[in-house]
C-alpha positions in Angstrom: -161.2 -63.4 -160.7 -162.0 -62.8 -157.0 -162.7 -59.1 -156.3 -164.1 -59.5 -152.8 -163.1 -61.8 -149.9 -164.9 -62.0 -146.6 -163.1 -62.6 -143.4 -164.5 -66.1 -143.0 -162.8 -67.0 -146.3 -159.4 -65.8 -145.3 -156.4 -67.0 -143.2 -152.8 -66.2 -142.7 -152.0 -68.1 -145.9 -153.9 -65.5 -148.0 -151.4 -62.6 -147.9 -151.1 -62.7 -151.7 -154.8 -62.2 -152.0 -155.8 -60.0 -149.0 -152.5 -58.4 -148.0 -151.0 -58.7 -144.5 -153.7 -56.9 -142.6 -156.6 -58.7 -144.4 -155.1 -62.1 -144.0 -154.4 -61.5 -140.3 -158.0 -60.2 -139.7 -159.3 -63.4 -141.4 -157.1 -65.5 -139.2 -158.5 -63.8 -136.0 -162.1 -63.9 -137.2 -161.9 -67.7 -137.8 -160.3 -68.1 -134.4 -163.5 -66.6 -132.9 -161.6 -63.6 -131.6 -163.6 -60.3 -131.2 -163.0 -58.7 -134.6 -165.3 -56.1 -136.2 -166.9 -57.5 -139.4 -165.1 -56.6 -142.6 -164.5 -57.5 -146.3 -161.4 -57.2 -148.4 -161.2 -55.7 -151.9 -158.5 -58.0 -153.1 -155.1 -57.6 -154.8 -156.7 -59.2 -157.9 -159.1 -56.3 -157.9 -156.2 -53.8 -157.7 -154.4 -55.5 -160.6 -157.7 -55.6 -162.6 -158.1 -51.8 -162.0 -154.6 -51.0 -163.1 -154.9 -53.1 -166.2 -158.5 -52.0 -167.3 -157.7 -48.3 -166.8 -154.5 -48.6 -168.9 -152.5 -47.0 -166.1 -149.5 -49.5 -166.0 -147.6 -48.0 -169.0 -148.3 -44.4 -167.8 -147.0 -45.2 -164.3 -143.9 -47.0 -165.7 -143.1 -44.0 -167.8 -143.4 -41.6 -164.9 -141.1 -43.9 -162.8 -138.5 -44.3 -165.6 -135.1 -42.8 -164.7 -136.5 -41.4 -161.4 -133.8 -40.4 -159.0 -135.4 -41.3 -155.7 -132.8 -39.2 -153.8 -134.1 -36.1 -155.6 -136.8 -35.4 -153.0 -138.6 -32.7 -155.0 -138.9 -34.9 -158.1 -139.9 -38.0 -156.0 -142.8 -36.1 -154.4 -143.8 -34.6 -157.8 -143.8 -38.1 -159.4 -145.8 -39.5 -156.5 -148.4 -36.8 -156.8 -148.8 -37.4 -160.5 -149.2 -41.1 -160.2 -151.7 -40.8 -157.3 -153.6 -38.2 -159.2 -153.9 -40.5 -162.2 -155.2 -43.5 -160.1 -157.7 -41.4 -158.1 -159.1 -39.6 -161.2 -159.8 -42.8 -163.1 -163.4 -44.2 -163.0 -163.6 -47.6 -161.2 -164.5 -50.3 -163.9 -168.2 -51.1 -163.6 -167.8 -54.7 -162.7 -165.4 -53.9 -159.8 -167.5 -50.9 -158.6 -170.6 -53.0 -158.4 -168.8 -55.7 -156.5 -167.6 -53.2 -153.9 -171.0 -51.6 -153.5 -172.7 -54.9 -153.1 -170.2 -56.0 -150.4 -170.7 -52.7 -148.5 -174.5 -53.1 -148.6 -174.1 -56.7 -147.3 -171.8 -55.4 -144.5 -174.6 -53.0 -143.6 -177.1 -55.8 -143.3 -174.6 -57.7 -141.1 -174.3 -54.9 -138.6 -177.9 -53.7 -138.9 -177.1 -50.3 -140.4 -178.1 -48.9 -143.8 -174.9 -46.9 -144.3 -172.4 -48.1 -141.7 -169.3 -46.1 -140.9 -166.2 -48.0 -141.9 -162.4 -47.8 -141.9 -160.8 -48.4 -145.3 -157.2 -49.7 -144.7 -154.5 -50.4 -147.1 -153.1 -54.0 -146.9 -149.9 -54.6 -148.9 -149.2 -58.1 -150.4 -145.4 -57.6 -149.9 -145.6 -57.8 -146.2 -144.4 -61.4 -146.3 -141.4 -60.8 -148.5 -137.9 -61.3 -147.0 -136.4 -57.9 -145.9 -139.6 -56.1 -146.7 -141.4 -54.1 -144.2 -144.2 -52.0 -145.8 -145.8 -51.1 -142.5 -146.8 -47.4 -142.4 -146.1 -46.8 -146.1 -149.7 -47.0 -147.2 -152.7 -45.3 -145.8 -155.8 -45.8 -143.6 -159.0 -43.7 -143.9 -161.5 -43.6 -141.0 -165.2 -42.6 -140.8 -166.0 -43.4 -144.4 -169.8 -43.6 -145.0 -171.8 -44.4 -148.1 -171.1 -46.8 -151.0 -169.7 -44.1 -153.3 -167.3 -42.9 -150.7 -166.1 -46.4 -150.1 -165.3 -46.8 -153.8 -163.5 -43.4 -153.7 -161.4 -44.4 -150.7 -160.6 -47.8 -152.0 -159.0 -45.9 -155.0 -157.1 -43.7 -152.5 -155.8 -46.9 -150.9 -154.7 -48.2 -154.3 -152.9 -44.9 -155.0 -151.2 -45.0 -151.6 -149.0 -47.8 -153.1 -147.2 -44.9 -154.7 -146.5 -42.6 -151.8 -143.0 -41.0 -151.9 -141.9 -43.2 -149.1 -143.2 -46.4 -150.7 -141.6 -45.6 -154.1 -138.3 -44.8 -152.4 -138.4 -48.0 -150.3 -139.1 -50.3 -153.3 -136.5 -48.6 -155.5 -133.8 -48.9 -152.8 -134.7 -52.5 -151.9 -134.9 -53.5 -155.6 -138.6 -54.5 -155.6 -140.5 -54.4 -158.9 -143.3 -51.8 -158.4 -145.8 -54.1 -160.2 -145.0 -57.3 -158.4 -146.2 -55.6 -155.2 -150.0 -55.3 -155.1 -152.5 -53.7 -152.7 -155.7 -54.9 -151.1 -158.1 -52.7 -149.2 -159.8 -53.8 -145.9 -163.2 -52.3 -145.5 -164.1 -52.8 -141.8 -166.9 -51.7 -139.5 -165.6 -48.7 -137.6 -165.1 -49.0 -133.9 -165.8 -45.5 -132.4 -163.4 -46.2 -129.6 -163.6 -44.5 -126.2 -160.3 -46.2 -125.3 -157.8 -47.8 -127.6 -154.1 -48.8 -127.9 -151.7 -51.6 -128.6 -150.8 -54.8 -126.7 -147.5 -56.8 -126.9 -147.8 -60.4 -125.8 -144.1 -60.4 -124.8 -142.5 -57.6 -122.9 -140.5 -55.9 -125.8 -138.3 -54.0 -123.5 -137.1 -56.7 -121.1 -137.7 -59.5 -123.6 -139.6 -61.2 -120.7 -141.8 -63.9 -122.3 -143.8 -64.2 -119.1 -145.0 -60.6 -119.3 -147.6 -58.9 -121.5 -147.5 -55.1 -122.1 -150.6 -53.0 -122.8 -150.5 -49.4 -123.9 -153.8 -47.4 -123.7 -155.0 -43.9 -124.5 -158.3 -42.1 -124.7 -160.2 -42.0 -128.0 -159.3 -43.7 -131.2 -156.2 -45.8 -131.5 -154.5 -44.0 -134.3 -152.8 -41.7 -131.8 -151.1 -44.6 -130.0 -150.2 -46.5 -133.2 -148.6 -43.4 -134.8 -146.9 -42.4 -131.6 -148.7 -39.0 -131.5 -150.0 -39.4 -128.0 -148.4 -40.7 -124.7 -150.2 -43.8 -123.5 -150.6 -45.4 -120.1 -148.4 -48.6 -119.9 -149.5 -51.7 -117.9 -147.4 -54.8 -117.4 -149.2 -58.1 -116.7 -147.9 -61.4 -115.5 -149.2 -63.9 -118.1 -149.3 -66.8 -115.7 -151.3 -65.2 -112.9 -152.9 -62.1 -114.7 -151.5 -60.0 -111.8 -150.9 -56.4 -112.8 -147.2 -56.1 -112.0 -146.7 -52.4 -112.9 -148.6 -49.4 -114.1 -147.2 -46.2 -115.6 -150.0 -43.6 -115.8 -149.0 -41.0 -118.5 -150.1 -37.4 -118.6 -152.3 -37.6 -121.7 -152.5 -34.2 -123.4 -154.1 -35.1 -126.7 -156.7 -37.6 -128.0 -158.1 -38.6 -131.4 -161.9 -38.4 -131.7 -164.6 -38.4 -134.3 -166.5 -35.0 -134.5 -170.1 -34.3 -135.4 -169.3 -34.5 -139.1 -167.7 -37.9 -138.7 -164.2 -36.6 -139.3 -161.2 -37.5 -137.1 -159.7 -34.6 -135.2 -157.1 -34.2 -132.4 -158.5 -32.5 -129.3 -157.2 -31.7 -125.8 -157.9 -34.3 -123.2 -160.3 -32.9 -120.5 -158.4 -31.9 -117.4 -160.0 -34.5 -115.2 -158.9 -37.3 -117.6 -155.3 -36.2 -118.3 -153.8 -38.2 -115.4 -156.6 -40.7 -114.9 -155.9 -44.4 -115.5 -157.4 -45.2 -118.9 -158.2 -48.9 -118.3 -159.6 -50.2 -115.0 -158.0 -53.4 -113.6 -160.7 -55.6 -115.0 -160.3 -54.3 -118.5 -156.6 -54.8 -118.3 -157.1 -58.4 -117.3 -159.7 -59.0 -120.0 -157.4 -57.6 -122.6 -154.5 -59.7 -121.3 -156.7 -62.9 -121.6 -157.4 -62.1 -125.2 -153.7 -61.3 -125.9 -152.8 -64.7 -124.5 -155.4 -66.4 -126.7 -154.0 -64.6 -129.7 -150.4 -65.7 -128.9 -151.5 -69.3 -128.3 -153.3 -69.3 -131.6 -150.4 -67.8 -133.7 -147.8 -69.7 -131.6 -145.6 -66.7 -131.5 -145.3 -63.3 -129.8 -147.8 -60.8 -131.3 -148.3 -57.1 -131.5 -152.0 -56.3 -131.3 -154.1 -53.2 -132.0 -157.3 -53.1 -129.9 -160.2 -50.7 -129.1 -163.1 -50.5 -126.6 -166.5 -49.2 -127.5 -169.4 -49.1 -125.0 -167.5 -51.6 -122.8 -166.9 -54.1 -125.6 -163.3 -55.1 -126.6 -162.4 -55.4 -130.3 -159.2 -56.6 -131.9 -158.3 -54.5 -135.0 -155.0 -56.0 -136.1 -152.4 -58.5 -135.1 -148.9 -59.0 -136.4 -145.8 -61.0 -135.2 -143.3 -59.1 -133.1 -140.3 -59.5 -135.3 -137.7 -57.5 -133.3 -137.3 -59.9 -130.4 -134.0 -61.6 -129.9 -134.1 -65.4 -129.7 -134.3 -66.1 -126.0 -134.1 -69.5 -124.3 -137.1 -70.1 -122.1 -136.2 -71.1 -118.6 -138.4 -72.4 -115.8 -137.5 -73.9 -112.4 -138.5 -76.9 -110.3 -139.1 -74.6 -107.4 -138.1 -71.3 -105.7 -135.0 -71.4 -103.5 -134.3 -69.5 -100.4 -133.6 -65.9 -101.1 -130.1 -64.9 -99.8 -129.8 -61.4 -101.3 -131.8 -58.8 -103.2 -130.2 -56.0 -105.3 -130.7 -54.3 -108.6 -131.2 -56.5 -111.6 -128.5 -55.0 -113.9 -128.1 -57.6 -116.7 -130.9 -60.2 -117.5 -130.5 -64.0 -117.4 -130.2 -66.8 -114.8 -127.1 -68.8 -113.9 -126.0 -71.1 -111.1 -122.5 -71.7 -109.9 -119.9 -71.7 -107.2 -119.3 -68.5 -105.3 -115.8 -67.0 -105.6 -115.3 -63.8 -103.5 -112.7 -61.4 -104.9 -111.5 -58.8 -102.4 -108.2 -58.0 -104.2 -107.1 -57.9 -107.8 -104.5 -60.6 -106.9 -107.4 -63.1 -106.3 -108.8 -63.0 -109.8 -107.2 -66.4 -110.7 -109.5 -68.1 -108.3 -112.5 -67.4 -110.6 -112.8 -70.4 -112.9 -115.1 -70.9 -115.9 -118.7 -71.0 -114.7 -118.1 -69.6 -111.2 -120.2 -66.7 -109.6 -117.9 -63.7 -109.2 -118.8 -61.8 -106.0 -117.0 -58.6 -105.2 -117.5 -55.2 -103.6 -117.4 -53.5 -107.1 -115.8 -54.6 -110.3 -113.1 -52.6 -112.0 -111.8 -52.8 -115.6 -108.9 -54.9 -114.6 -111.3 -57.6 -113.5 -112.7 -58.1 -117.0 -110.7 -61.3 -117.7 -112.4 -62.9 -114.6 -115.8 -61.4 -115.5 -115.5 -63.2 -118.9 -115.1 -66.5 -117.1 -117.9 -66.0 -114.7 -121.4 -67.4 -115.2 -122.8 -64.5 -113.2 -121.6 -61.4 -111.3 -122.8 -60.1 -107.9 -121.6 -56.8 -106.3 -122.1 -55.0 -103.0 -122.2 -51.6 -104.6 -123.3 -50.0 -107.9 -126.3 -49.0 -109.9 -127.5 -49.6 -113.5 -124.6 -47.5 -114.9 -121.8 -48.9 -112.9 -118.9 -50.9 -114.4 -120.3 -54.3 -113.5 -123.7 -53.5 -115.1 -122.3 -52.1 -118.3 -119.8 -54.9 -118.9 -122.2 -57.7 -117.9 -124.7 -56.5 -120.4 -122.1 -56.5 -123.1 -121.0 -60.0 -122.2 -124.6 -61.2 -121.9 -123.9 -62.4 -118.3 -126.5 -62.2 -115.5 -125.6 -59.5 -113.0 -127.0 -58.2 -109.7 -125.5 -55.0 -108.2 -126.1 -52.9 -105.1 -126.8 -55.8 -102.8 -124.9 -54.0 -100.0 -123.7 -57.2 -98.3 -123.0 -59.9 -100.9 -119.3 -60.2 -99.8 -120.4 -60.7 -96.2 -123.5 -63.0 -96.7 -122.0 -65.2 -99.4 -119.0 -67.5 -98.7 -116.4 -69.1 -101.0 -117.6 -72.4 -102.3 -121.4 -71.8 -101.8 -123.6 -72.8 -104.6 -126.1 -70.1 -105.6 -128.4 -69.1 -108.4 -128.4 -65.5 -109.7 -131.4 -64.0 -111.4 -130.1 -60.9 -113.2 -133.6 -59.8 -114.2 -135.2 -59.8 -110.8 -132.1 -58.8 -108.9 -132.2 -61.9 -106.6 -129.6 -64.4 -105.4 -131.0 -67.8 -104.4 -129.5 -70.4 -102.2 -128.4 -73.6 -104.1 -128.7 -74.6 -107.6 -132.3 -74.2 -108.8 -132.6 -76.8 -111.4 -134.0 -75.7 -114.8 -136.7 -77.7 -116.6 -135.2 -78.0 -120.0 -137.8 -77.3 -122.6 -137.4 -78.8 -126.0 -136.3 -76.5 -128.7 -139.3 -75.6 -130.9 -138.8 -75.4 -134.6 -139.8 -71.8 -135.2 -141.1 -70.5 -138.4 -138.9 -67.6 -139.5 -140.8 -64.3 -139.8 -139.1 -61.9 -142.1 -139.2 -58.2 -141.7 -137.0 -55.4 -143.0 -134.6 -53.6 -140.7 -136.3 -50.5 -139.4 -134.8 -47.5 -141.1 -134.5 -44.3 -139.1 -133.1 -40.9 -140.0 -131.5 -40.8 -136.5 -128.5 -43.2 -136.6 -128.6 -46.0 -134.0 -125.2 -46.9 -132.8 -123.8 -49.2 -130.1 -121.4 -48.8 -127.2 -118.4 -51.3 -127.1 -116.1 -51.7 -124.1 -114.2 -54.8 -125.2 -112.9 -55.8 -128.6 -114.0 -59.4 -127.8 -117.7 -58.4 -128.1 -117.3 -56.5 -131.4 -118.8 -59.3 -133.6 -121.8 -59.6 -131.3 -122.3 -55.8 -131.3 -122.0 -55.7 -135.1 -124.7 -58.3 -135.5 -127.2 -55.9 -133.9 -127.3 -54.1 -137.2 -126.2 -50.9 -135.4 -125.1 -48.0 -137.7 -121.7 -47.9 -136.1 -119.9 -47.7 -132.7 -120.8 -44.4 -130.9 -118.3 -45.2 -128.1 -115.3 -47.5 -128.1 -113.8 -47.2 -124.6 -110.0 -47.2 -124.6 -109.6 -48.0 -120.9 -110.7 -51.7 -121.2 -108.2 -52.4 -123.9 -105.4 -50.8 -121.8 -106.4 -52.4 -118.6 -106.8 -55.7 -120.3 -103.1 -55.7 -121.0 -102.5 -56.3 -117.2 -99.7 -53.7 -117.1 -99.7 -50.0 -116.5 -99.1 -48.3 -119.8 -96.1 -46.4 -118.2 -94.6 -49.8 -117.3 -95.1 -51.0 -120.9 -93.4 -47.9 -122.2 -90.5 -48.3 -119.8 -90.0 -52.1 -120.2 -91.2 -52.9 -123.7 -91.0 -49.6 -125.5 -93.4 -47.4 -127.4 -94.1 -49.8 -130.2 -95.4 -52.5 -127.8 -98.1 -50.1 -126.5 -99.0 -48.9 -130.0 -99.3 -52.4 -131.3 -101.5 -53.5 -128.4 -103.8 -50.6 -129.0 -103.9 -51.3 -132.7 -104.9 -54.9 -132.1 -107.9 -53.9 -130.0 -109.1 -51.1 -132.1 -108.6 -53.1 -135.3 -110.9 -55.9 -134.1 -113.8 -53.4 -133.7 -113.1 -51.3 -136.8 -112.9 -54.5 -138.8 -116.2 -56.0 -137.4 -118.0 -52.8 -138.3 -116.3 -51.7 -141.5 -117.4 -49.4 -143.3 -119.6 -48.2 -140.4 -118.0 -45.6 -138.2 -116.2 -46.4 -135.0 -115.7 -43.6 -132.5 -112.6 -44.2 -130.3 -112.6 -42.3 -127.0 -109.1 -41.7 -125.7 -108.1 -43.1 -122.3 -110.4 -42.2 -119.4 -109.2 -44.4 -116.4 -109.4 -43.0 -112.9 -106.4 -43.6 -110.6 -108.2 -46.3 -108.6 -108.6 -48.4 -111.8 -105.0 -48.1 -112.8 -103.7 -48.9 -109.3 -104.5 -52.7 -109.6 -102.3 -53.1 -112.7 -98.8 -54.3 -112.6 -96.7 -51.2 -112.2 -99.7 -49.2 -110.8 -98.5 -49.1 -107.2 -97.3 -45.5 -107.7 -100.8 -44.3 -108.7 -101.8 -41.4 -106.4 -104.5 -42.1 -103.7 -107.5 -39.8 -104.3 -110.5 -39.4 -102.0 -112.8 -39.2 -105.0 -111.2 -40.5 -108.2 -114.3 -39.6 -110.3 -113.4 -35.9 -109.6 -109.7 -36.4 -110.0 -106.9 -37.2 -112.4 -108.7 -38.7 -115.3 -110.0 -38.0 -118.8 -108.3 -35.5 -121.1 -106.7 -33.7 -118.2 -104.6 -36.8 -117.4 -104.0 -37.4 -121.1 -102.4 -34.0 -121.5 -100.3 -34.6 -118.5 -99.1 -38.0 -119.7 -98.6 -36.9 -123.3 -96.5 -40.0 -124.3 -99.4 -42.3 -123.7 -101.8 -40.0 -125.6 -99.4 -39.9 -128.5 -99.3 -43.7 -128.6 -103.1 -43.7 -128.9 -103.0 -41.2 -131.7 -100.2 -43.0 -133.5 -102.2 -46.3 -133.3 -105.2 -44.5 -134.9 -103.1 -42.9 -137.6 -101.5 -46.3 -138.6 -104.9 -48.0 -138.7 -106.3 -45.4 -141.0 -103.3 -45.8 -143.2 -104.1 -49.6 -143.3 -107.5 -48.6 -144.8 -109.6 -48.3 -141.6 -111.0 -44.9 -142.6 -114.1 -45.6 -140.5 -112.2 -44.7 -137.3 -113.1 -41.4 -135.6 -111.7 -40.0 -132.3 -113.1 -38.0 -129.4 -111.7 -36.8 -126.0 -113.3 -37.4 -122.6 -114.1 -35.1 -119.7 -113.5 -31.8 -121.4 -113.9 -28.7 -119.1 -111.8 -26.1 -120.9 -111.5 -24.9 -124.5 -107.7 -25.0 -124.0 -107.9 -28.8 -123.6 -109.3 -29.1 -127.1 -106.7 -26.7 -128.5 -103.8 -28.6 -126.9 -105.1 -32.0 -128.1 -105.3 -30.8 -131.7 -101.7 -29.6 -131.4 -100.5 -33.0 -130.1 -102.4 -34.8 -132.9 -100.7 -32.5 -135.5 -97.3 -33.5 -134.0 -98.2 -37.1 -134.5 -99.3 -36.4 -138.1 -103.1 -36.3 -137.8 -104.9 -33.1 -138.7 -108.2 -33.4 -136.8 -111.2 -32.4 -138.8 -109.4 -32.9 -142.0 -107.6 -36.4 -141.8 -110.1 -37.7 -139.3 -113.4 -36.7 -137.7 -112.9 -35.3 -134.3 -115.3 -34.7 -131.4 -115.6 -34.0 -127.7 -117.5 -35.7 -124.9 -119.9 -33.4 -123.0 -119.9 -35.0 -119.6 -119.6 -32.0 -117.4 -121.9 -29.0 -116.9 -118.9 -26.9 -117.7 -118.6 -28.4 -121.2 -122.3 -28.0 -121.8 -122.3 -24.4 -120.8 -119.3 -23.4 -122.9 -120.2 -25.6 -125.9 -120.4 -22.6 -128.3 -116.7 -21.7 -127.4 -115.7 -25.4 -127.9 -117.4 -25.5 -131.3 -115.4 -22.4 -132.4 -112.2 -24.2 -131.6 -113.1 -26.6 -134.4 -114.9 -30.0 -133.8 -117.0 -32.2 -136.1 -119.3 -33.8 -133.4 -120.3 -33.8 -129.8 -121.1 -36.9 -127.8 -123.2 -36.6 -124.6 -121.9 -38.8 -121.8 -124.9 -38.8 -119.6 -123.6 -41.1 -116.9 -121.0 -38.5 -115.8 -123.1 -35.5 -116.8 -125.9 -36.7 -114.4 -123.6 -37.4 -111.4 -121.8 -34.1 -111.8 -125.0 -32.1 -112.3 -127.0 -33.5 -109.4 -124.0 -34.3 -107.1 -124.6 -38.0 -106.9 -121.9 -40.8 -107.0 -123.4 -43.1 -109.5 -121.6 -46.1 -108.0 -123.0 -45.5 -104.5 -126.0 -47.7 -103.9 -127.1 -45.6 -100.9 -128.1 -42.8 -103.2 -128.7 -44.8 -106.4 -132.5 -44.2 -106.1 -131.8 -40.4 -106.6 -129.7 -40.9 -109.7 -131.9 -40.0 -112.6 -130.8 -39.1 -116.1 -134.1 -37.4 -116.7 -133.6 -34.9 -113.9 -134.8 -31.5 -115.3 -131.4 -29.9 -114.9 -129.7 -32.7 -116.9 -132.3 -32.6 -119.6 -132.0 -28.8 -119.9 -128.2 -29.1 -120.4 -128.7 -31.8 -123.0 -131.3 -29.8 -124.9 -129.1 -26.7 -124.9 -126.1 -28.6 -126.3 -128.2 -30.2 -129.1 -129.8 -26.9 -130.1 -126.5 -25.0 -130.0 -124.7 -27.7 -132.1 -127.5 -27.7 -134.7 -127.2 -24.0 -135.0 -123.5 -24.4 -135.9 -123.8 -27.5 -138.0 -122.1 -29.8 -135.5 -123.4 -33.3 -135.2 -124.7 -34.6 -131.8 -124.8 -38.0 -130.3 -125.3 -39.6 -126.9 -123.5 -42.6 -125.5 -124.5 -42.6 -121.9 -127.0 -44.9 -120.2 -129.7 -42.4 -121.1 -129.3 -43.4 -124.7 -130.8 -46.8 -123.7 -133.8 -45.3 -121.9 -136.8 -45.1 -124.3 -138.6 -42.2 -122.6 -135.5 -40.1 -122.8 -134.7 -41.1 -126.3 -138.1 -39.8 -127.4 -137.1 -36.3 -126.2 -133.6 -36.5 -127.8 -135.2 -37.3 -131.2 -137.7 -34.4 -130.8 -134.8 -32.0 -130.0 -133.0 -33.1 -133.1 -130.1 -35.4 -132.0 -128.3 -37.0 -134.9 -127.4 -40.3 -133.4 -128.0 -42.4 -130.3 -125.5 -45.0 -129.1 -127.1 -47.7 -126.9 -126.0 -50.7 -125.0 -125.8 -53.9 -127.1 -128.9 -55.4 -125.5 -131.0 -52.2 -126.1 -130.2 -51.5 -129.8 -133.4 -53.1 -131.2 -135.7 -51.5 -128.6 -134.1 -48.0 -129.1 -134.4 -48.3 -132.9 -138.1 -49.0 -132.6 -138.6 -46.1 -130.1 -136.7 -43.7 -132.5 -138.8 -44.9 -135.6 -142.0 -44.3 -133.7 -140.9 -40.9 -132.5 -139.8 -39.8 -136.0 -143.2 -40.8 -137.3 -144.9 -38.8 -134.6 -142.8 -35.7 -135.6 -143.7 -36.1 -139.2 -147.3 -36.5 -138.4 -147.3 -33.4 -136.3 -145.5 -31.4 -139.0 -148.1 -32.6 -141.6 -151.0 -31.4 -139.3 -149.4 -28.0 -138.9 -148.7 -27.5 -142.6 
């Protein structure tokens, strides 16, 4: 039986013996990477301890018939099991092995009693659908052989934290098939520390490396308790492409007693760059070495002590989508620059669309070029290989739809329809926001056979939903694993019919419109069933309806965004609204009980009251037969939210695209002012916070479905304020789920410290 394993004896193949952390450290050590020396108290040692102390039967008895959803009993059971483990004497043979290993580690580093970190390392980390990260514990600044033995036992007991018990029970894992190893590693008393991703996890750019850094020990960055600097490095040139210097309020340090504590960052360091440029480049070089060694993108924990860089942990990044690597034979002439709105690269023939009647000229694989897309252009957008517009920003129609379709898109070029000509061949880079002359040939790289890395879905208390504009993308959206659809836009379904809804009513009758609506909603409800799908009633400005057959009578408005749209139009055109409600009622009668409904652009309480009356006429009692909510997209709705709640609603959804433009007086589709359009404007954030806090007070659920829900730094605040769900763009679901999980851990950590 092997109680102790040294890093030079371990590799990635030894997870069963050393756990995930231990095996990874051994792999890095043997790859000659700068890893602090360590030994591992193995999983065999853990099983020996449980068997020799006679604890297995006692633990099984305590876990028998445990209802893990009974939080109080779960915590009580965990406390009893951990107490049993920690109170037992370590068997002599095992205790001696640990003490001898600790003494040997002291000889290696030239210290009689070295300070070490004792880290839990679970053997289940390689199981399909199992992610045990964060469920066990780490102990820092452990000094002396007896203390090492004591904290190894604490690591053993951390296999039975409430969270770990709950997770194994709900996932169906046998508590005794999972074992725990403990890594005992020379402590790095870091002056600077953080994490490094060898692929940009936000943009999914494989040519970029991202480093996060903060003052002091790295636990603050890993746990999400401190705000780190962020540096983006070009992996090919080591050029630092971007720096975000955070205001760092707190740092983790070791005090005179050797204990870890959280202190205020000195004033002169709060806004100072943590890493100098040379340190950033040195870290990047090591990150590239690690990725090359593991042959996959990696997430690395690092620390710097007295100018020396150490690697503390490395694990595969398992949340990246499969992305085809593309490279080019050479750079072409740049014709246009704009805002990169949807990533990807495509080449094709330019087709300029100046009028809705010209949509048929766009064939499969063409480059659609227009002043600005509208919802009635969606059929052509689906055929296009890429989309380029004169106007627009990151929240414009072209950007939103392109991201859903997975099509490269560049918006806000100002002059695409003038510079480009029909029939030209161009290459569109939707990440960089550049249009090149000609077809830049791709160098096809052979598909690599990739080893599948399994990890459990990240589970968050805050629901992560997805926005859907078109029924055609429902299957793709559902595959993100989102908890539901936070926003199903009605207007794309209606505009996709090609006829004005009034014309359908006049020529084909009420049933035709109801059936068409049912077909679109059903596709989404079916793809997500039983996860909830929130249908937003029609919100199409007059300029969008005008291009439809029968839309020539639409009024001309100087600013359609401030005009006849949203629920105000719905209440004026009540027959169309009734058709929407009838479609929903029939689908729920078919069994699609996962459909919910909300109304857009609310500004008066009376609008909510009238809508509920109309729904009742159709045979739907809102709040009873179906969950009902309102969009908060105007400062008016935000400021009278308490009055709206009293009218009777189940939930509120924050539409930050409109809320931002109405609050700070900026047309979000105008590229001349797009640089001033910021969802994190203090006034917008104050309104959002007020709505969330007011809703919580009255027991009304809150969600967000605007572009802000896809921005990680805003999402952190939303979670801190207590939002119940976040609905992100299809391409942002994975990233937002990770941001939310990290923020929730930070909140829990802060609560524990205060209690």
